[in-house]
MMTF fields as JSON, N, C-alpha, C and O atoms, coordinates in Angstrom:
{
  "mmtfVersion": "1.0.0",
  "mmtfProducer": "UNKNOWN",
  "numBonds": 519,
  "numAtoms": 520,
  "numGroups": 130,
  "numChains": 1,
  "numModels": 1,
  "chainsPerModel": [1],
  "groupsPerChain": [130],
  "chainIdList": ["A"],
  "bondAtomList": [4, 2, 8, 6, 12, 10, 16, 14, 20, 18, 24, 22, 28, 26, 32, 30, 36, 34, 40, 38, 44, 42, 48, 46, 52, 50, 56, 54, 60, 58, 64, 62, 68, 66, 72, 70, 76, 74, 80, 78, 84, 82, 88, 86, 92, 90, 96, 94, 100, 98, 104, 102, 108, 106, 112, 110, 116, 114, 120, 118, 124, 122, 128, 126, 132, 130, 136, 134, 140, 138, 144, 142, 148, 146, 152, 150, 156, 154, 160, 158, 164, 162, 168, 166, 172, 170, 176, 174, 180, 178, 184, 182, 188, 186, 192, 190, 196, 194, 200, 198, 204, 202, 208, 206, 212, 210, 216, 214, 220, 218, 224, 222, 228, 226, 232, 230, 236, 234, 240, 238, 244, 242, 248, 246, 252, 250, 256, 254, 260, 258, 264, 262, 268, 266, 272, 270, 276, 274, 280, 278, 284, 282, 288, 286, 292, 290, 296, 294, 300, 298, 304, 302, 308, 306, 312, 310, 316, 314, 320, 318, 324, 322, 328, 326, 332, 330, 336, 334, 340, 338, 344, 342, 348, 346, 352, 350, 356, 354, 360, 358, 364, 362, 368, 366, 372, 370, 376, 374, 380, 378, 384, 382, 388, 386, 392, 390, 396, 394, 400, 398, 404, 402, 408, 406, 412, 410, 416, 414, 420, 418, 424, 422, 428, 426, 432, 430, 436, 434, 440, 438, 444, 442, 448, 446, 452, 450, 456, 454, 460, 458, 464, 462, 468, 466, 472, 470, 476, 474, 480, 478, 484, 482, 488, 486, 492, 490, 496, 494, 500, 498, 504, 502, 508, 506, 512, 510, 516, 514],
  "bondOrderList": [1, 1, 1, 1, 1, 1, 1, 1, 1, 1, 1, 1, 1, 1, 1, 1, 1, 1, 1, 1, 1, 1, 1, 1, 1, 1, 1, 1, 1, 1, 1, 1, 1, 1, 1, 1, 1, 1, 1, 1, 1, 1, 1, 1, 1, 1, 1, 1, 1, 1, 1, 1, 1, 1, 1, 1, 1, 1, 1, 1, 1, 1, 1, 1, 1, 1, 1, 1, 1, 1, 1, 1, 1, 1, 1, 1, 1, 1, 1, 1, 1, 1, 1, 1, 1, 1, 1, 1, 1, 1, 1, 1, 1, 1, 1, 1, 1, 1, 1, 1, 1, 1, 1, 1, 1, 1, 1, 1, 1, 1, 1, 1, 1, 1, 1, 1, 1, 1, 1, 1, 1, 1, 1, 1, 1, 1, 1, 1, 1],
  "groupList": [{"groupName": "MET", "atomNameList": ["N", "CA", "C", "O"], "elementList": ["N", "C", "C", "O"], "formalChargeList": [0, 0, 0, 0], "bondAtomList": [1, 0, 2, 1, 3, 2], "bondOrderList": [1, 1, 2], "singleLetterCode": "M", "chemCompType": "L-PEPTIDE LINKING"}, {"groupName": "SER", "atomNameList": ["N", "CA", "C", "O"], "elementList": ["N", "C", "C", "O"], "formalChargeList": [0, 0, 0, 0], "bondAtomList": [1, 0, 2, 1, 3, 2], "bondOrderList": [1, 1, 2], "singleLetterCode": "S", "chemCompType": "L-PEPTIDE LINKING"}, {"groupName": "ARG", "atomNameList": ["N", "CA", "C", "O"], "elementList": ["N", "C", "C", "O"], "formalChargeList": [0, 0, 0, 0], "bondAtomList": [1, 0, 2, 1, 3, 2], "bondOrderList": [1, 1, 2], "singleLetterCode": "R", "chemCompType": "L-PEPTIDE LINKING"}, {"groupName": "LEU", "atomNameList": ["N", "CA", "C", "O"], "elementList": ["N", "C", "C", "O"], "formalChargeList": [0, 0, 0, 0], "bondAtomList": [1, 0, 2, 1, 3, 2], "bondOrderList": [1, 1, 2], "singleLetterCode": "L", "chemCompType": "L-PEPTIDE LINKING"}, {"groupName": "LYS", "atomNameList": ["N", "CA", "C", "O"], "elementList": ["N", "C", "C", "O"], "formalChargeList": [0, 0, 0, 0], "bondAtomList": [1, 0, 2, 1, 3, 2], "bondOrderList": [1, 1, 2], "singleLetterCode": "K", "chemCompType": "L-PEPTIDE LINKING"}, {"groupName": "ILE", "atomNameList": ["N", "CA", "C", "O"], "elementList": ["N", "C", "C", "O"], "formalChargeList": [0, 0, 0, 0], "bondAtomList": [1, 0, 2, 1, 3, 2], "bondOrderList": [1, 1, 2], "singleLetterCode": "I", "chemCompType": "L-PEPTIDE LINKING"}, {"groupName": "ALA", "atomNameList": ["N", "CA", "C", "O"], "elementList": ["N", "C", "C", "O"], "formalChargeList": [0, 0, 0, 0], "bondAtomList": [1, 0, 2, 1, 3, 2], "bondOrderList": [1, 1, 2], "singleLetterCode": "A", "chemCompType": "L-PEPTIDE LINKING"}, {"groupName": "VAL", "atomNameList": ["N", "CA", "C", "O"], "elementList": ["N", "C", "C", "O"], "formalChargeList": [0, 0, 0, 0], "bondAtomList": [1, 0, 2, 1, 3, 2], "bondOrderList": [1, 1, 2], "singleLetterCode": "V", "chemCompType": "L-PEPTIDE LINKING"}, {"groupName": "CYS", "atomNameList": ["N", "CA", "C", "O"], "elementList": ["N", "C", "C", "O"], "formalChargeList": [0, 0, 0, 0], "bondAtomList": [1, 0, 2, 1, 3, 2], "bondOrderList": [1, 1, 2], "singleLetterCode": "C", "chemCompType": "L-PEPTIDE LINKING"}, {"groupName": "GLY", "atomNameList": ["N", "CA", "C", "O"], "elementList": ["N", "C", "C", "O"], "formalChargeList": [0, 0, 0, 0], "bondAtomList": [1, 0, 2, 1, 3, 2], "bondOrderList": [1, 1, 2], "singleLetterCode": "G", "chemCompType": "PEPTIDE LINKING"}, {"groupName": "HIS", "atomNameList": ["N", "CA", "C", "O"], "elementList": ["N", "C", "C", "O"], "formalChargeList": [0, 0, 0, 0], "bondAtomList": [1, 0, 2, 1, 3, 2], "bondOrderList": [1, 1, 2], "singleLetterCode": "H", "chemCompType": "L-PEPTIDE LINKING"}, {"groupName": "ASP", "atomNameList": ["N", "CA", "C", "O"], "elementList": ["N", "C", "C", "O"], "formalChargeList": [0, 0, 0, 0], "bondAtomList": [1, 0, 2, 1, 3, 2], "bondOrderList": [1, 1, 2], "singleLetterCode": "D", "chemCompType": "L-PEPTIDE LINKING"}, {"groupName": "GLU", "atomNameList": ["N", "CA", "C", "O"], "elementList": ["N", "C", "C", "O"], "formalChargeList": [0, 0, 0, 0], "bondAtomList": [1, 0, 2, 1, 3, 2], "bondOrderList": [1, 1, 2], "singleLetterCode": "E", "chemCompType": "L-PEPTIDE LINKING"}, {"groupName": "TYR", "atomNameList": ["N", "CA", "C", "O"], "elementList": ["N", "C", "C", "O"], "formalChargeList": [0, 0, 0, 0], "bondAtomList": [1, 0, 2, 1, 3, 2], "bondOrderList": [1, 1, 2], "singleLetterCode": "Y", "chemCompType": "L-PEPTIDE LINKING"}, {"groupName": "ASN", "atomNameList": ["N", "CA", "C", "O"], "elementList": ["N", "C", "C", "O"], "formalChargeList": [0, 0, 0, 0], "bondAtomList": [1, 0, 2, 1, 3, 2], "bondOrderList": [1, 1, 2], "singleLetterCode": "N", "chemCompType": "L-PEPTIDE LINKING"}, {"groupName": "PHE", "atomNameList": ["N", "CA", "C", "O"], "elementList": ["N", "C", "C", "O"], "formalChargeList": [0, 0, 0, 0], "bondAtomList": [1, 0, 2, 1, 3, 2], "bondOrderList": [1, 1, 2], "singleLetterCode": "F", "chemCompType": "L-PEPTIDE LINKING"}, {"groupName": "THR", "atomNameList": ["N", "CA", "C", "O"], "elementList": ["N", "C", "C", "O"], "formalChargeList": [0, 0, 0, 0], "bondAtomList": [1, 0, 2, 1, 3, 2], "bondOrderList": [1, 1, 2], "singleLetterCode": "T", "chemCompType": "L-PEPTIDE LINKING"}, {"groupName": "PRO", "atomNameList": ["N", "CA", "C", "O"], "elementList": ["N", "C", "C", "O"], "formalChargeList": [0, 0, 0, 0], "bondAtomList": [1, 0, 2, 1, 3, 2], "bondOrderList": [1, 1, 2], "singleLetterCode": "P", "chemCompType": "L-PEPTIDE LINKING"}],
  "groupTypeList": [0, 1, 2, 3, 4, 2, 5, 5, 6, 3, 3, 3, 7, 3, 3, 5, 1, 1, 7, 8, 3, 8, 9, 8, 0, 9, 10, 11, 12, 7, 6, 1, 13, 13, 14, 4, 11, 12, 13, 3, 5, 5, 12, 15, 16, 2, 3, 14, 1, 13, 1, 14, 8, 3, 1, 3, 12, 11, 9, 11, 7, 3, 2, 8, 7, 5, 16, 8, 12, 4, 9, 16, 7, 14, 3, 16, 7, 12, 11, 12, 11, 9, 12, 7, 5, 15, 1, 12, 12, 4, 5, 1, 11, 12, 14, 13, 11, 5, 12, 5, 17, 1, 11, 9, 16, 13, 13, 5, 4, 3, 16, 9, 4, 14, 1, 14, 9, 14, 6, 6, 15, 12, 2, 5, 6, 6, 14, 12, 5, 1],
  "groupIdList": [1, 2, 3, 4, 5, 6, 7, 8, 9, 10, 11, 12, 13, 14, 15, 16, 17, 18, 19, 20, 21, 22, 23, 24, 25, 26, 27, 28, 29, 30, 31, 32, 33, 34, 35, 36, 37, 38, 39, 40, 41, 42, 43, 44, 45, 46, 47, 48, 49, 50, 51, 52, 53, 54, 55, 56, 57, 58, 59, 60, 61, 62, 63, 64, 65, 66, 67, 68, 69, 70, 71, 72, 73, 74, 75, 76, 77, 78, 79, 80, 81, 82, 83, 84, 85, 86, 87, 88, 89, 90, 91, 92, 93, 94, 95, 96, 97, 98, 99, 100, 101, 102, 103, 104, 105, 106, 107, 108, 109, 110, 111, 112, 113, 114, 115, 116, 117, 118, 119, 120, 121, 122, 123, 124, 125, 126, 127, 128, 129, 130],
  "secStructList": [7, 2, 2, 2, 2, 2, 2, 2, 2, 2, 2, 2, 2, 2, 2, 2, 2, 2, 2, 2, 2, 2, 2, 2, 2, 6, 6, 7, 7, 3, 3, 3, 3, 3, 3, 7, 1, 1, 3, 3, 3, 3, 3, 3, 3, 3, 3, 3, 3, 3, 3, 3, 3, 3, 3, 3, 7, 6, 6, 7, 3, 3, 3, 3, 3, 3, 3, 3, 3, 3, 1, 7, 3, 3, 3, 3, 3, 3, 7, 6, 6, 1, 7, 3, 3, 3, 3, 3, 3, 3, 3, 1, 3, 3, 3, 3, 3, 3, 3, 7, 7, 1, 1, 3, 3, 3, 3, 3, 3, 3, 3, 3, 3, 3, 3, 3, 3, 3, 3, 3, 3, 3, 3, 3, 7, 4, 4, 4, 7, 7],
  "xCoordList": [205.884, 205.666, 206.48, 205.967, 207.702, 208.515, 207.925, 208.088, 207.241, 206.582, 205.462, 205.3, 204.707, 203.636, 204.204, 203.613, 205.342, 205.986, 206.435, 206.305, 206.973, 207.395, 206.207, 206.3, 205.107, 203.905, 203.381, 203.006, 203.347, 202.885, 203.824, 203.364, 205.128, 206.106, 205.935, 205.994, 205.725, 205.513, 204.242, 204.24, 203.171, 201.915, 202.083, 201.535, 202.831, 203.082, 203.885, 203.573, 204.911, 205.709, 204.835, 204.926, 204.0, 203.1, 202.122, 201.86, 201.589, 200.662, 201.339, 200.777, 202.506, 203.243, 203.615, 203.509, 204.051, 204.415, 203.226, 203.352, 202.079, 200.902, 200.435, 199.994, 200.518, 200.147, 201.093, 200.645, 202.381, 203.355, 203.141, 203.192, 202.904, 202.686, 201.413, 201.396, 200.362, 199.113, 199.308, 198.723, 200.103, 200.377, 201.13, 200.904, 202.017, 202.782, 201.928, 202.213, 200.907, 200.09, 199.287, 198.855, 199.071, 198.269, 198.928, 198.281, 200.185, 200.894, 200.885, 201.431, 200.277, 200.195, 199.392, 198.332, 199.903, 199.196, 198.747, 197.566, 199.679, 199.346, 199.462, 200.54, 198.325, 198.319, 199.081, 199.851, 198.873, 199.595, 199.484, 198.562, 200.437, 200.357, 200.998, 201.865, 200.562, 201.112, 201.387, 200.469, 202.635, 203.035, 203.575, 204.543, 202.95, 203.374, 203.547, 203.179, 204.09, 204.31, 203.024, 203.047, 201.918, 200.671, 199.7, 198.741, 199.926, 198.962, 199.597, 200.687, 198.853, 199.24, 197.977, 196.978, 198.016, 196.87, 197.317, 198.35, 196.532, 196.887, 195.702, 194.575, 195.951, 194.959, 195.51, 196.642, 194.711, 195.243, 194.338, 193.113, 194.98, 194.299, 195.006, 196.235, 194.262, 194.826, 195.797, 196.884, 195.379, 196.227, 196.431, 195.472, 197.676, 198.007, 198.651, 198.27, 199.619, 200.17, 200.846, 201.385, 200.805, 201.41, 201.755, 201.003, 202.89, 203.318, 203.98, 204.704, 203.722, 204.361, 204.366, 203.825, 204.96, 205.047, 204.787, 204.921, 204.409, 204.218, 204.851, 204.829, 205.415, 205.922, 204.785, 204.191, 204.492, 203.378, 203.843, 204.888, 203.058, 203.424, 202.362, 201.205, 202.783, 201.892, 200.651, 200.767, 199.482, 198.226, 197.649, 196.49, 198.427, 197.893, 196.822, 196.747, 195.994, 195.029, 195.351, 195.55, 195.4, 195.574, 194.183, 193.569, 193.689, 192.368, 192.523, 193.307, 191.766, 191.85, 190.499, 189.463, 190.511, 189.312, 189.653, 190.527, 188.953, 189.241, 187.976, 186.908, 188.112, 187.013, 187.508, 188.48, 186.851, 187.249, 186.112, 185.026, 186.359, 185.342, 185.216, 184.159, 186.303, 186.293, 187.11, 188.247, 186.557, 187.266, 187.233, 186.404, 188.135, 188.274, 189.759, 190.606, 190.058, 191.444, 191.548, 190.565, 192.748, 193.064, 194.029, 194.912, 193.858, 194.708, 195.392, 194.754, 196.698, 197.467, 198.328, 198.973, 198.333, 199.205, 200.117, 199.653, 201.428, 202.423, 203.34, 203.59, 203.843, 204.854, 206.218, 206.326, 207.263, 208.585, 209.208, 210.203, 208.628, 209.102, 208.342, 208.606, 207.394, 206.612, 205.378, 204.703, 205.063, 203.872, 202.644, 202.606, 201.649, 200.42, 199.573, 199.22, 199.255, 198.372, 196.961, 196.034, 196.793, 195.458, 195.492, 196.464, 194.415, 194.29, 192.813, 191.999, 192.483, 191.104, 191.147, 191.982, 190.237, 190.199, 188.903, 187.893, 188.964, 187.808, 187.095, 185.886, 187.86, 187.321, 186.85, 187.566, 185.639, 185.183, 185.023, 185.566, 184.303, 184.144, 184.089, 183.067, 185.176, 185.229, 186.055, 186.912, 185.77, 186.552, 186.985, 186.199, 188.235, 188.758, 189.557, 190.235, 189.474, 190.352, 191.18, 190.638, 192.5, 193.389, 194.221, 194.953, 194.105, 194.867, 196.302, 196.532, 197.253, 198.67, 199.224, 199.116, 199.824, 200.259, 201.603, 201.853, 202.479, 203.795, 204.416, 204.008, 205.41, 206.126, 206.842, 207.337, 206.896, 207.664, 207.174, 206.295, 207.755, 207.376, 206.373, 206.591, 205.273, 204.226, 204.079, 204.019, 204.022, 203.961, 202.52, 201.865, 202.051, 200.686, 200.782, 201.457, 200.105, 200.168, 198.761, 197.851, 198.603, 197.351, 197.605, 198.592, 196.723, 196.799, 195.424, 194.41, 195.393, 194.131, 194.398, 195.488, 193.394, 193.55, 192.913, 191.701, 193.771, 193.313, 192.221, 191.256, 192.365, 191.374, 191.599, 192.736, 190.512, 190.564, 189.942, 188.911, 190.561, 189.98, 190.997, 191.967, 190.77, 191.7, 191.665, 190.725, 192.714, 192.823, 193.525, 194.46, 193.06, 193.68, 193.944, 193.096, 195.135, 195.543, 196.017, 196.914, 195.409, 195.737, 196.107, 195.44, 197.176, 197.608, 196.83, 196.883, 196.103, 195.433, 196.263, 196.31, 196.914, 197.801, 196.996, 195.835, 197.649, 196.992, 196.395, 195.32, 197.07, 196.55, 195.393, 194.765, 195.081, 193.95, 192.697, 191.625, 192.815, 191.686, 190.889, 191.438, 189.577, 188.743, 187.885, 187.128],
  "yCoordList": [-49.656, -48.511, -48.609, -48.217, -49.104, -49.207, -50.228, -50.097, -51.243, -52.222, -51.552, -51.836, -50.696, -49.96, -49.049, -48.925, -48.413, -47.553, -48.366, -47.915, -49.583, -50.436, -50.869, -50.894, -51.203, -51.612, -50.446, -50.633, -49.255, -48.067, -47.765, -47.436, -47.876, -47.631, -48.642, -48.268, -49.918, -50.96, -50.693, -50.818, -50.331, -50.01, -48.803, -48.777, -47.816, -46.628, -46.984, -46.499, -47.82, -48.267, -49.048, -48.827, -49.946, -50.716, -49.804, -50.009, -48.815, -47.883, -47.073, -46.93, -46.554, -45.775, -46.648, -46.207, -47.881, -48.794, -49.112, -49.123, -49.371, -49.704, -48.507, -48.686, -47.308, -46.114, -45.927, -45.61, -46.116, -45.975, -47.025, -46.708, -48.26, -49.33, -49.103, -49.354, -48.644, -48.379, -47.258, -47.3, -46.274, -45.181, -45.647, -45.13, -46.606, -47.125, -47.98, -48.068, -48.602, -49.503, -48.767, -49.399, -47.504, -46.755, -46.536, -46.012, -46.913, -46.64, -47.803, -47.68, -48.928, -50.057, -49.652, -49.038, -50.001, -49.678, -50.94, -51.096, -51.833, -53.056, -54.206, -54.488, -54.872, -55.966, -57.157, -57.789, -57.471, -58.576, -58.475, -57.861, -59.086, -59.181, -60.476, -61.019, -60.965, -62.194, -61.94, -61.634, -62.061, -61.768, -63.041, -63.625, -63.457, -64.623, -64.149, -63.016, -64.971, -64.556, -64.12, -63.191, -64.774, -64.505, -63.605, -63.111, -63.382, -62.56, -61.88, -62.226, -60.893, -60.11, -59.891, -59.396, -60.253, -60.073, -59.203, -59.461, -58.166, -57.211, -57.047, -56.822, -57.157, -56.812, -55.603, -55.628, -54.541, -53.315, -52.745, -52.864, -52.123, -51.355, -50.017, -49.961, -48.972, -47.618, -47.359, -46.813, -47.763, -47.602, -46.133, -45.365, -45.748, -44.431, -44.593, -43.901, -45.494, -45.794, -47.162, -47.59, -47.829, -49.146, -49.333, -48.91, -49.966, -50.204, -51.575, -51.994, -52.264, -53.542, -53.714, -52.868, -54.782, -54.938, -56.377, -57.319, -56.514, -57.806, -57.748, -56.706, -58.862, -58.964, -59.455, -60.502, -58.685, -59.0, -58.964, -58.393, -59.58, -59.652, -59.012, -58.864, -58.637, -58.035, -58.909, -60.106, -58.316, -59.03, -59.634, -60.047, -59.698, -60.165, -59.201, -58.057, -59.682, -58.832, -58.873, -59.945, -57.711, -57.611, -57.432, -56.375, -58.472, -58.419, -57.879, -58.402, -56.823, -56.146, -56.246, -55.935, -56.674, -56.711, -55.974, -56.396, -54.868, -54.039, -53.912, -53.576, -54.186, -54.031, -53.159, -53.498, -52.058, -51.127, -51.032, -50.549, -51.487, -51.498, -50.15, -49.813, -49.388, -48.053, -47.134, -47.457, -46.0, -45.06, -45.475, -46.288, -44.916, -45.256, -45.36, -44.904, -45.968, -46.054, -45.557, -45.529, -45.173, -44.776, -45.825, -46.296, -46.188, -47.188, -46.585, -45.938, -46.803, -46.409, -47.598, -48.226, -47.903, -48.938, -48.264, -47.627, -48.412, -47.787, -48.845, -49.88, -48.572, -49.458, -49.1, -48.19, -49.82, -49.606, -48.264, -47.858, -47.567, -46.227, -45.133, -43.948, -45.53, -44.563, -44.06, -43.156, -44.629, -44.224, -44.875, -46.09, -44.063, -44.562, -45.25, -44.647, -46.528, -47.234, -47.362, -47.683, -47.106, -47.13, -46.299, -46.329, -45.557, -44.767, -44.597, -44.28, -44.81, -44.644, -44.139, -44.571, -43.216, -42.631, -42.974, -43.305, -42.885, -43.073, -44.401, -44.442, -45.471, -46.816, -47.335, -47.232, -47.893, -48.551, -50.051, -50.857, -50.433, -51.835, -51.89, -51.555, -52.309, -52.313, -53.484, -54.023, -53.862, -54.851, -54.207, -53.518, -54.431, -53.877, -54.95, -55.761, -54.952, -55.746, -54.761, -53.998, -54.782, -53.834, -54.591, -55.518, -54.194, -54.839, -54.317, -53.108, -55.23, -54.885, -54.67, -55.563, -53.491, -53.155, -53.741, -53.87, -54.102, -54.628, -55.392, -55.236, -56.221, -56.98, -56.033, -54.985, -56.401, -55.604, -55.738, -56.544, -54.938, -54.876, -53.742, -52.626, -54.045, -53.048, -52.806, -53.738, -51.516, -51.103, -50.773, -49.946, -51.438, -51.264, -50.4, -50.762, -49.256, -48.323, -48.08, -47.71, -48.294, -48.004, -46.874, -46.89, -45.905, -44.837, -44.639, -44.939, -44.142, -43.882, -43.014, -42.468, -42.904, -42.155, -42.985, -42.956, -43.725, -44.606, -45.569, -45.799, -46.129, -47.028, -48.463, -48.884, -49.21, -50.619, -51.451, -51.072, -52.581, -53.465, -54.417, -54.784, -54.819, -55.724, -55.494, -54.917, -55.963, -55.833, -57.075, -57.589, -57.549, -58.704, -58.346, -57.767, -58.701, -58.443, -59.774, -60.413, -60.186, -61.477, -61.297, -60.574, -61.962, -61.966, -63.043, -64.221, -62.62, -63.554, -63.549, -62.541, -64.675, -64.754, -64.579, -64.978, -63.966, -63.668, -64.927, -64.863, -66.057, -67.292, -67.898, -68.832, -67.406, -67.891, -67.05, -67.421, -65.935, -65.031, -65.505, -65.738, -65.642, -66.104, -64.995, -65.219],
  "zCoordList": [167.122, 166.275, 164.981, 163.933, 164.997, 163.793, 162.82, 161.607, 163.352, 162.474, 161.684, 160.497, 162.294, 161.63, 160.543, 159.471, 160.811, 159.812, 158.608, 157.47, 158.854, 157.736, 156.881, 155.654, 157.516, 156.777, 155.951, 154.793, 156.52, 155.8, 154.624, 153.53, 154.85, 153.783, 152.652, 151.481, 152.984, 151.986, 151.182, 149.957, 151.866, 151.169, 150.248, 149.146, 150.697, 149.891, 148.641, 147.554, 148.778, 147.634, 146.649, 145.442, 147.139, 146.271, 145.531, 144.346, 146.21, 145.594, 144.492, 143.406, 144.741, 143.75, 142.554, 141.409, 142.811, 141.723, 140.837, 139.613, 141.435, 140.625, 139.803, 138.668, 140.335, 139.571, 138.387, 137.286, 138.597, 137.516, 136.44, 135.252, 136.831, 135.851, 135.056, 133.851, 135.683, 134.959, 133.949, 132.867, 134.272, 133.345, 132.123, 131.029, 132.278, 131.143, 130.227, 129.032, 130.743, 129.934, 128.873, 127.909, 128.998, 128.047, 126.699, 125.792, 126.529, 125.292, 124.306, 123.209, 124.676, 123.754, 122.533, 122.652, 121.353, 120.126, 119.407, 119.098, 119.143, 118.429, 119.416, 119.94, 119.663, 120.623, 120.072, 120.794, 118.793, 118.18, 116.669, 116.132, 116.003, 114.556, 114.122, 114.807, 112.98, 112.421, 110.958, 110.196, 110.556, 109.18, 108.554, 109.04, 107.492, 106.718, 105.286, 104.976, 104.406, 103.023, 102.32, 101.513, 102.614, 101.903, 102.655, 102.062, 103.941, 104.683, 105.888, 106.343, 106.378, 107.55, 108.368, 107.847, 109.641, 110.531, 111.693, 112.312, 111.988, 113.032, 113.983, 113.54, 115.268, 116.284, 117.019, 117.503, 117.103, 117.69, 118.765, 118.713, 119.739, 120.778, 120.858, 120.868, 120.912, 120.964, 119.816, 120.01, 118.614, 117.428, 117.107, 117.036, 116.916, 116.388, 115.018, 114.074, 114.895, 113.576, 113.601, 114.622, 112.462, 112.311, 110.848, 109.97, 110.581, 109.209, 109.112, 110.016, 108.007, 107.729, 106.22, 105.508, 105.717, 104.266, 103.838, 104.62, 102.563, 101.921, 100.541, 99.886, 100.098, 98.725, 97.845, 98.099, 96.81, 95.914, 94.47, 94.158, 93.589, 92.183, 91.307, 91.702, 90.115, 89.122, 88.925, 88.662, 89.051, 88.858, 90.119, 90.123, 91.198, 92.475, 92.953, 92.504, 93.873, 94.553, 96.036, 96.607, 96.652, 98.099, 98.691, 98.546, 99.361, 99.989, 101.403, 102.195, 101.715, 103.01, 103.713, 103.124, 104.958, 105.789, 107.078, 107.835, 107.319, 108.49, 109.325, 108.813, 110.618, 111.565, 112.703, 113.378, 112.91, 113.957, 114.971, 114.648, 116.18, 117.23, 117.934, 118.466, 117.932, 118.553, 117.673, 117.33, 117.302, 116.456, 114.999, 114.589, 114.228, 112.815, 112.497, 113.265, 111.355, 110.913, 109.477, 108.736, 109.109, 107.736, 107.189, 107.905, 105.919, 105.287, 104.073, 103.242, 103.981, 102.808, 102.4, 103.239, 101.096, 100.555, 99.542, 98.596, 99.751, 98.875, 98.287, 98.904, 97.073, 96.504, 97.089, 97.911, 96.663, 97.26, 96.889, 97.489, 95.899, 95.539, 96.283, 96.084, 97.142, 97.901, 97.179, 97.672, 96.009, 95.273, 95.902, 96.098, 96.214, 96.837, 95.766, 94.752, 96.01, 95.074, 95.615, 94.873, 96.935, 97.535, 98.806, 99.56, 99.032, 100.247, 100.581, 99.713, 101.839, 102.306, 103.736, 104.531, 104.064, 105.403, 106.115, 105.495, 107.431, 108.314, 108.068, 107.84, 108.117, 107.932, 109.285, 110.281, 109.314, 110.536, 110.286, 111.041, 109.258, 108.864, 107.348, 106.749, 106.728, 105.263, 104.751, 105.451, 103.504, 102.762, 101.455, 100.804, 101.075, 99.829, 99.104, 99.734, 97.781, 96.93, 96.112, 95.312, 96.319, 95.656, 94.628, 94.973, 93.369, 92.305, 92.315, 92.363, 92.269, 92.349, 90.943, 90.102, 90.663, 89.306, 88.871, 87.673, 89.828, 89.439, 90.602, 91.753, 90.285, 91.309, 92.266, 91.852, 93.547, 94.489, 95.914, 96.217, 96.775, 98.181, 98.353, 97.881, 99.035, 99.259, 100.756, 101.557, 101.109, 102.5, 102.87, 102.235, 103.908, 104.406, 105.653, 106.617, 105.631, 106.754, 107.293, 106.552, 108.59, 109.283, 110.264, 110.999, 110.274, 111.265, 111.872, 111.242, 113.072, 113.755, 114.968, 115.144, 115.783, 117.028, 118.137, 118.352, 118.833, 119.908, 119.455, 120.185, 118.264, 117.69, 118.146, 118.36, 118.293, 118.67, 117.558, 117.002, 117.23, 116.226, 115.653, 116.316, 114.407, 113.742, 112.239, 111.695, 111.594, 110.142, 109.609, 110.224, 108.454, 107.807, 106.351, 105.672, 105.886, 104.506, 103.926, 104.475, 102.812, 102.209, 100.752, 100.013, 100.347, 98.949, 98.208, 98.562, 97.168, 96.283, 94.992, 94.286, 94.689, 93.525, 92.244, 92.158, 91.243, 89.969, 89.333, 88.735, 89.453, 88.844, 89.612, 89.114, 90.808, 91.604, 91.411, 91.888, 90.725, 90.531, 89.319, 88.242, 89.527, 88.406, 87.843, 86.898]
}
């Protein structure tokens, strides 16, 4: 009889542990991101908010490609003084080329509500633009 109680106790512990672990998994927002000097790539699941930055120069173009498989996302690009240079809401599948007005660090902010998809931001240097 004590062996049966141990087996039941073990099964109960395993059940409680799996329920707790599954509950924690729902909070993932950004599955992965890759940040290099010239680009930023983000894959997200259940996105609520995400922010990162790139150093850009006057005359550069920030090329943005956003694909949202579930929900929509909002994009804001700000300079280092907090001035918004670009803002767009309810993006599902869009491409944008944003002209950079001056040298500096630019903050890329994505917000959504449990959105799934990916976003890529690439710096096109001013001397490469034809």
